[in-house]
C-alpha positions as CSV (number, residue, x, y, z in Angstrom):
1,X,-83.3,43.4,101.7
2,X,-86.2,45.4,100.4
3,X,-89.2,43.5,99.1
4,X,-89.5,43.2,95.4
5,X,-92.8,45.1,95.1
6,X,-91.3,48.0,97.2
7,X,-88.1,48.0,95.2
8,X,-90.1,48.2,91.9
9,X,-92.3,51.0,93.3
10,X,-89.2,52.9,94.5
11,X,-87.8,52.6,90.9
12,X,-91.1,53.3,89.1
13,X,-89.6,56.0,86.8
14,X,-86.9,53.5,85.7
15,X,-89.5,50.9,85.1
16,X,-91.5,53.4,82.9
17,X,-88.3,54.1,80.9
18,X,-87.7,50.4,80.4
19,X,-91.3,50.0,79.1
20,X,-90.9,53.0,76.8
21,X,-88.1,51.2,75.1
22,X,-90.6,48.7,73.7
23,X,-92.1,50.0,70.5
24,X,-95.7,51.3,70.6
25,X,-98.2,48.7,69.3
26,X,-95.5,45.9,69.7
27,X,-96.2,43.1,72.1
28,X,-93.6,42.3,74.7
29,X,-93.5,39.5,77.2
30,X,-92.8,39.5,80.9
31,X,-89.6,37.8,80.0
32,X,-88.7,40.6,77.5
33,X,-89.3,43.1,80.4
34,X,-87.2,41.1,82.8
35,X,-84.3,40.9,80.4
36,X,-84.2,44.7,80.1
37,X,-84.7,45.0,83.9
38,X,-81.8,42.8,84.6
39,X,-79.5,44.8,82.3
40,X,-80.3,48.0,84.3
41,X,-80.5,46.5,87.8
42,X,-78.2,43.4,87.6
43,X,-76.8,43.5,91.1
44,X,-80.2,44.1,92.7
45,X,-81.8,41.3,90.6
46,X,-79.1,38.9,91.8
47,X,-79.9,39.9,95.4
48,X,-83.6,39.1,94.6
49,X,-82.7,35.7,93.3
50,X,-80.5,35.0,96.4
51,X,-83.4,36.0,98.7
52,X,-85.6,33.3,97.2
53,X,-83.0,30.6,96.6
54,X,-84.3,28.5,99.5
55,X,-87.6,28.0,97.6
56,X,-85.6,26.1,94.9
57,X,-87.4,28.2,92.3
58,X,-85.8,31.6,92.7
59,X,-86.1,32.6,89.1
60,X,-89.8,31.6,88.9
61,X,-90.6,33.3,92.2
62,X,-88.8,36.6,91.3
63,X,-90.2,36.7,87.8
64,X,-93.7,36.0,89.0
65,X,-93.5,38.8,91.6
66,X,-92.2,41.2,88.9
67,X,-95.0,40.2,86.5
68,X,-97.6,40.7,89.3
69,X,-96.2,44.1,89.9
70,X,-96.7,44.9,86.2
71,X,-100.3,43.6,86.4
72,X,-101.0,45.9,89.4
73,X,-99.7,49.0,87.7
74,X,-101.1,48.7,84.2
75,X,-102.6,52.2,84.2
76,X,-99.5,53.9,85.7
77,X,-97.2,52.0,83.3
78,X,-99.5,52.6,80.4
79,X,-99.6,48.9,79.4
80,X,-102.4,46.4,78.9
81,X,-102.4,42.6,79.0
82,X,-102.8,40.9,75.7
83,X,-102.5,37.1,75.7
84,X,-100.8,34.4,77.6
85,X,-98.4,32.8,75.2
86,X,-95.3,30.7,75.2
87,X,-91.9,32.2,75.8
88,X,-88.5,30.8,76.5
89,X,-87.4,31.2,80.1
90,X,-83.9,31.7,81.4
91,X,-83.4,27.9,81.5
92,X,-84.3,27.6,77.8
93,X,-87.7,26.0,78.5
94,X,-90.9,27.1,77.1
95,X,-93.6,28.4,79.5
96,X,-96.9,30.2,79.1
97,X,-96.6,33.7,80.4
98,X,-98.3,37.1,80.1
99,X,-97.7,39.3,77.1
100,X,-98.2,43.1,77.2
101,X,-98.8,46.1,74.8
102,X,-97.9,49.7,75.5
103,X,-101.0,51.9,75.4
104,X,-99.4,55.3,74.8
C-alpha cells in the first residue's frame, strides 16, 4: 500500500477542494478535515487504518500522519495554524489537537 504522505500528495487537488469547503476565516480542526477526508476517500482511509492496526493505535497514527502532512503543506494548501485546542476524537474522547484557518 502507498504511504500516507505519498497518497495525500498524489491527491493534492482533492485535498485543496476539501479545505476550500471550510469557510474563509472559520477555524477548522484536524478532526474536521479528517471527517471530510474520510467521506471522500473512505475505502483508502480504511486501508490506512488496517496498515497501522498492529500499532494498537491505528486511528491516532493515521490522523497524526494526516495532520503532519497538513503542517508541511501550509503554503500550498493556503492554511495556517491557529491554536491547539480540544476536539472530540473518533472514540468520543477529548484530545488537544491542531486547529487551522484558511488564508485565501
